[in-house]
Structures are given as structure tokens and as C-alpha cells.
ZAFIFI-934511 format. One record per residue: residue in one letter; x, y, z of N, C-alpha, C in turn. Coordinates in steps of 0.02 Angstrom, whole numbers, padded with zeros to 5 digits, always signed. Each point is the difference from the previous one (the first is absolute). Example, Ala and Ser with C-alpha at 12.3 -4.5 7.8 and 13.67 -1.06 7.14 Angstrom:
REM residues 2
A+00660-00284+00390-00045+00059+00000+00045+00060+00000/S-00018+00053-00036+00042+00059+00003-00039+00055+00037/
This chain:
REM residues 192
M-04437-05983-02660-00032-00066-00001+00014-00033-00067/T+00020-00062+00003+00011-00039-00061-00055-00053-00003/R-00036+00001-00056-00056-00047-00005-00016-00017-00072/I-00040-00052-00008-00026-00020-00064-00064+00040-00012/V-00001+00040-00052-00059+00041-00016-00049-00040-00042/S+00027-00039-00047-00043-00038-00046+00039-00061-00025/V-00038-00053-00017+00029-00062-00026-00031-00012-00069/Q+00043-00014-00050-00024-00010-00068+00026-00065-00031/T-00041-00028-00044+00020-00057-00041-00021+00014-00071/G+00027-00038-00047-00018+00007-00070+00011-00064-00038/V-00033-00004-00058+00008-00059-00043+00031+00021-00066/V+00029-00047-00034+00032+00013-00065-00055+00014-00051/R+00011+00055-00037-00046+00019-00054+00037+00042-00051/P-00029+00009-00059+00034+00038-00053+00006+00074+00019/L+00057+00030-00020+00013+00071+00012+00032+00028-00064/M-00022+00058-00021+00030+00033-00058+00059+00042+00024/V+00059-00015-00026+00061+00038+00014+00022+00028-00067/G-00015+00064-00011+00010+00029-00066-00046-00034-00049/D+00027-00029-00052-00041-00036-00049+00005-00075+00009/R+00030-00022+00055+00007-00072+00014-00051-00021+00053/R-00026-00060-00009-00044-00030+00050+00041-00052+00038/V+00006+00010+00066+00039-00045+00042-00043-00025+00058/L+00022-00052+00031-00035-00024+00060+00032+00031+00061/S-00042+00019+00047+00024+00033+00061-00049-00011+00057/A+00026+00001+00061-00042-00002+00060+00012+00063+00041/I+00023+00054-00033+00013+00063+00036-00064+00031+00026/G-00056-00016-00031-00065+00028+00022-00024-00034+00064/K+00016+00029+00056-00020-00027+00065-00060+00038+00027/T-00045-00035+00033-00058+00032+00030-00005-00020+00074/P-00025+00046+00041-00005-00014+00072-00047-00059+00015/V+00020-00037+00051-00041-00055+00025-00017+00013+00073/G-00058-00021+00021-00020+00010+00069+00015-00061+00043/G+00007+00012+00064+00012-00055+00047+00070-00026-00003/A+00011-00054+00037+00066-00031+00004+00015-00040-00063/V+00062+00006-00024+00022-00036-00059+00058-00045+00021/A-00004-00064-00019+00054-00047+00016+00062+00018-00041/V+00059-00006+00032+00063+00013-00033+00045-00060+00010/G+00019-00032-00056+00044-00057+00002+00068+00017-00028/P+00043-00048-00008+00069+00013-00024+00004+00038-00066/L-00050-00008-00043+00001+00034-00066-00046+00060-00003/G-00025+00022+00057-00039+00062+00000-00071-00008+00024/L-00041+00050-00019-00069+00004+00023-00045-00048-00038/A-00046-00032+00035-00049-00044-00033-00040+00042-00050/G-00007-00026-00060-00038+00034-00052+00040+00050-00040/D+00064+00008+00014+00042+00047-00037+00041-00039-00051/E+00007+00029-00060+00037-00032-00053+00056+00046-00026/Q+00048-00029-00034+00054+00037-00033+00005-00028-00072/A+00006+00045-00048+00005-00021-00070+00071-00017-00021/D+00048+00032+00032+00070-00009-00021+00043-00017+00061/P+00002-00065+00018+00036-00020+00061+00075+00013-00003/A+00028+00017-00057+00071+00016-00004+00013+00066+00037/Y-00050+00043+00003+00009+00066+00031-00045+00012+00061/H-00055-00035+00005-00047+00010+00055-00018-00067+00030/G-00010-00001+00065-00020-00062+00032+00060-00044+00018/G-00015-00059+00022+00053-00046+00023+00011+00010+00075/L+00045-00038+00027+00012+00001+00072+00026+00067+00026/D+00044+00033-00039+00029+00063+00024-00042+00061-00017/K-00049-00008-00045-00043+00056-00021-00073-00020+00006/A-00016-00032+00055-00067-00026+00010-00053+00054+00010/V+00020+00055+00031-00046+00054+00018+00033+00066-00019/Y-00039+00046-00027+00025+00066-00019-00035+00053+00042/A+00039+00041+00035-00027+00053+00044+00018+00068-00029/Y-00046+00048+00009+00011+00068-00026-00029+00051+00049/P+00038+00053+00013-00023+00051+00047-00058+00042-00029/V-00053+00007+00039-00057+00042-00022+00020+00073-00005/E+00054+00019+00034+00023+00070-00002+00021+00021-00071/H+00016-00048-00044+00020+00018-00068-00059+00011-00047/L-00058-00025+00017-00057+00004-00046-00020+00072-00020/P+00000+00049+00046-00018+00068-00020+00047+00028-00055/T+00062-00020+00000+00047+00023-00052-00022-00027-00068/W-00017-00064-00003-00023-00029-00063-00066+00032-00022/Q-00044+00014+00047-00063+00032-00016+00013+00070-00030/R+00045+00037+00030+00015+00068-00024+00031-00003-00070/L+00048-00045-00010+00033-00006-00066-00051-00019-00054/R-00044-00046+00015-00051-00020-00049-00047+00058-00016/R-00018+00038+00050-00045+00058-00011+00036+00054-00041/E+00063+00016+00018+00038+00051-00036+00010-00018-00073/R+00006-00064-00016+00012-00021-00069-00064-00018-00038/G-00057+00012+00032-00063-00012-00034-00021-00073-00005/V+00032-00044+00038-00018-00070-00002-00064-00012+00041/S-00007+00038+00053-00059-00006+00043-00029+00070+00010/M-00065+00005-00010-00033+00064+00009-00037+00003+00066/F+00005-00052+00039-00035-00003+00064+00048+00014+00056/D-00025+00028+00053+00042+00017+00057-00013-00047+00058/E-00013-00062-00015-00011-00049+00052+00063-00040+00010/P+00010-00026+00060+00061-00038+00015+00006-00061-00046/L+00062-00019-00015+00011-00061-00039-00020-00060+00042/P-00023-00053-00032-00019-00059+00038+00061-00037+00028/F-00009-00032+00055+00053-00044+00026+00010-00056-00051/G+00062-00019-00010+00017-00049-00052+00020+00033-00065/F+00000+00066-00003+00015+00037-00061+00067-00019-00031/V+00051-00011+00040+00066-00019-00028+00010-00076-00002/G-00052-00038+00014+00004-00072-00001+00019-00031+00066/E-00005+00040+00054+00021-00025+00065-00052-00046+00032/N+00025-00048+00039-00043-00043+00040-00018+00034+00066/L+00049+00035+00029-00011+00033+00064+00012+00074-00008/S-00051+00040+00014+00007+00072+00003+00015+00016+00073/V+00060+00027+00013+00022+00010+00069+00007+00074+00016/E-00006+00015+00064+00006+00068+00024+00054+00003+00053/G+00041+00053-00004+00050+00011+00052+00069-00028-00014/L+00010-00028-00059+00066-00027-00019+00015+00022-00071/R+00061+00024-00010+00023+00019-00067+00065-00036-00015/E+00020+00003-00063+00059-00037-00023+00063+00016+00039/S+00007+00062+00023+00060+00019+00038-00002-00024+00072/E-00056-00027+00022-00009-00023+00069-00008-00076+00006/V-00006-00033-00057-00010-00073-00001+00066-00033-00018/W+00020-00048+00040+00065-00033-00008-00008-00070-00029/I+00043-00016-00048+00002-00068-00027+00017-00046+00058/G-00039-00053+00007+00012-00048+00054-00044+00011+00061/D-00030+00059+00007-00047+00011+00056-00059-00047-00008/E-00029-00020+00055-00061-00040-00001-00058+00042+00025/W-00057-00012-00031-00062+00033+00022-00044-00053+00032/V-00019+00013+00061-00047-00044+00034-00068+00034-00004/I-00047-00034-00033-00067+00025-00011-00047-00054+00025/G-00020+00005+00063-00040-00054+00030+00040-00064+00001/D-00028-00053-00032+00035-00064-00002+00046-00007-00061/L+00001+00051-00042+00040-00001-00062+00068+00034+00012/V+00053-00029-00029+00066+00032+00003+00026+00005-00071/L+00015+00061-00022+00028+00013-00066+00071+00027+00008/R+00043-00013-00049+00069+00025+00002+00013+00043-00062/V+00025+00059+00010+00016+00046-00055+00059-00028-00040/T-00009-00006-00067+00052-00032-00041+00031+00045-00052/A-00040+00044-00032+00028+00038-00057-00047+00057-00019/P+00028+00052-00031-00043+00052-00028-00034-00026-00064/R-00057+00029-00016-00032-00016-00063+00032+00043-00054/E+00007-00029-00059+00024+00038-00058-00058+00008-00048/P-00017+00062-00019-00058+00011-00043+00011-00025-00071/C-00055-00014-00034+00003-00025-00068-00050+00037-00044/S-00002-00017-00064-00045+00034-00047-00073-00011+00018/K-00016-00053+00035-00069-00012+00021-00023+00054+00048/F+00045+00024+00042-00018+00054+00045-00013+00064-00039/N+00041+00013-00051-00011+00059-00044-00071-00002-00028/A-00021-00059-00024-00066-00007-00030-00056+00012+00051/V+00007-00029+00058-00052+00007+00051-00004+00072+00025/A+00058+00032+00009+00002+00069+00025-00024+00049-00054/G+00003-00021-00063-00019+00046-00054+00054+00051-00015/L+00059-00013+00024+00057+00046-00010+00057-00039-00032/P+00022+00020-00060+00052-00038-00034+00067-00003+00038/D+00009+00047+00046+00063+00002+00038-00011-00015+00075/A-00055-00033+00016-00015-00015+00071+00056-00040+00033/G+00027-00049-00035+00055-00040+00028+00060+00043+00016/R+00018+00044-00047+00057+00044+00011-00013+00047+00059/L-00061+00026+00004-00018+00044+00056+00004-00037+00066/M-00020-00064+00001+00004-00041+00060+00073-00009+00020/V+00042-00013-00050+00072-00010+00012+00031+00065+00027/D-00015+00056-00033+00029+00064+00020-00020+00019+00072/A-00061-00014+00018-00025+00018+00067+00016-00054+00052/C+00023-00058-00023+00014-00057+00044-00061-00017+00042/N-00059+00001-00032-00061-00019+00036-00027-00064-00031/C+00041-00052+00005-00012-00063-00034-00040-00052+00040/G-00001+00007+00065-00029-00054+00041+00050-00057+00006/W-00021-00056+00029+00046-00055+00011-00036-00066+00003/Y+00040-00053-00012-00025-00068+00004+00015-00030+00068/L-00043-00048+00017+00007-00036+00063-00006-00075-00011/A+00039-00038+00037-00006-00073+00001-00043-00018+00061/V-00031-00058-00003-00042-00022+00056+00043-00044+00046/A+00017+00027+00058+00041-00037+00049-00043-00047+00041/Q-00062+00020+00012-00048-00042+00036-00069+00013-00028/P-00031-00050-00032-00066+00009-00028-00051+00021+00052/G-00052+00033-00022-00053+00023+00045-00054+00035-00040/T-00030+00050+00029-00051+00039-00035+00015+00074+00009/V-00028+00040-00045+00008+00072+00003-00066+00033-00018/Q-00012+00058+00030-00060+00039-00017+00013+00073+00013/A-00039+00041-00033+00005+00072+00008-00010+00019+00074/G+00038+00050+00021-00006+00025+00069+00050-00029+00049/Q+00033-00054-00020+00048-00031+00046+00064+00042+00007/D+00027+00002+00060+00063+00033+00012+00058-00044-00025/I+00054+00034-00018+00062-00034-00021+00051+00010+00056/V+00023-00054+00029+00054+00004+00049+00064-00019-00036/V+00047+00046-00002+00063-00012-00036+00050-00033+00047/R+00025-00059-00021+00052-00035+00036+00065+00010-00040/P+00047+00041+00027+00060+00017-00038+00042-00061-00019/G+00025+00003-00062+00047-00050-00025+00070+00026+00009/R+00046-00018-00047+00070+00021+00005+00009+00075-00012/R-00045+00031-00036+00001+00072-00014+00061+00021-00040/G+00015-00035-00053+00056+00018-00042-00017+00051-00054/M-00063-00002-00025-00019+00043-00055-00075+00012+00000/T-00020+00062-00009-00072+00014-00006-00024-00018-00070/V-00065-00002-00009-00028-00012-00066+00023+00055-00048/A+00000+00063+00023+00022+00056-00042+00073-00010-00021/Q+00043-00019+00045+00071-00010-00016+00008-00058-00050/A-00037-00054+00010+00003-00057-00046-00025+00020-00069/F-00052+00040-00003-00028+00023-00063+00051+00044-00037/L+00030+00047+00037+00050+00045-00030+00062-00039-00023/A+00019-00051+00036+00057-00042-00020-00015-00037-00065/K-00061-00026-00006-00020-00034-00062-00001+00048-00059/R-00026+00060+00013-00005+00051-00052+00071+00020-00024/A+00046+00008+00047+00069+00019-00017+00033-00054-00042/K-00014-00063+00015+00028-00056-00038-00024+00001-00072/H-00064+00018-00011-00028+00001-00068+00025+00060-00039/I+00019+00054+00033+00022+00061-00033+00070-00007-00028/R+00042-00040+00032+00070-00007-00021+00008-00027-00070/
């Protein structure tokens, strides 16, 4: 089953990244009920750095809930978290916590029909130092890259609403490249 487990939004606020204070909206928290989704994303959601997040092609960020136990384990093993409770939805800054889809199964160009809302998969997310800070792991971004558990961005093909519990109906696109393949191709380009 592929479905929306949780929906999150966030506002821009100060975040400490090492010894620097930067603005970020990576801190997303779950919202209840239906949330309107327009061309630039979820109502009430903000982005601090539109050069890298947000805009028409990166309006919504989705992340598989199946990856959260790995982050929980890594944080516990490294002494960042002493509690054995699940990480909150929105932990990686995602708008949509999804179940049943992973980077190797999601294709660039596929459309997701979620009730009256239609989203189109556009690109993998690339982690940044803000994720390192939120995760409490100085190498969280590298770990995300190595595991290829980055999540992906979606454009809004048809505005509508979204809420937790809704099923995702995948409408196949051209199927030229999965999110994982696109992520690995970007990584290879940076390594050269």
C-alpha cells in the first residue's frame, strides 16, 4: 500500500549550524486535517533558501517513513539520542511522510494522484549542512548520500488538498530514470 502517513509544514526560523546562525524552514511539524496545496506547495509552509528548496519544481518534499528507523538507530548508537522512541514525522524536513515507496521505485516524471491533488516527481533531494545540524550528526548528509535515502521533490500538476491517511495512486510517466538513478548520476558528476 502506498499512502500519505503524515503531512508537515514549517516556518523560517534561526538554526545553529556549527557556530553559525542561519535561517531555515527544515523544522517541519505535523498538521491535522486537509491542507491546501498550490503551485508553490503546502499552505503555511515556508522555505528559507529558494535557490535550493521550493519553487515550481520543488514545491513539495516527500520522504519514505521506512528510512526513519535507520536514522533513529544511528542517532542512538552515536549518543545523540538516548530515547528509544520513533523519530517524529518531518525529521528530515519533509512535507509528506510516505509509506510503500522508495527511491529505487519512484520514477522522475511519474504523477501521484492523491484525491483531487496531482503531484509530479521532479528530482531527488540533495542533503545540506542544515540536515547535519537537525540530525545531530556531522556526517548525516554523507550518510544520506551513501545510502541513497534522500527522498524526492514534487511539482504540483493540479492543485488540491492532502491529508494523512490518503492513498497515493501512481500514474506512470516516461519512466526514464528512478529517483535513485538520478541521485547517483548527480553524485557521480560531483565526484569527477
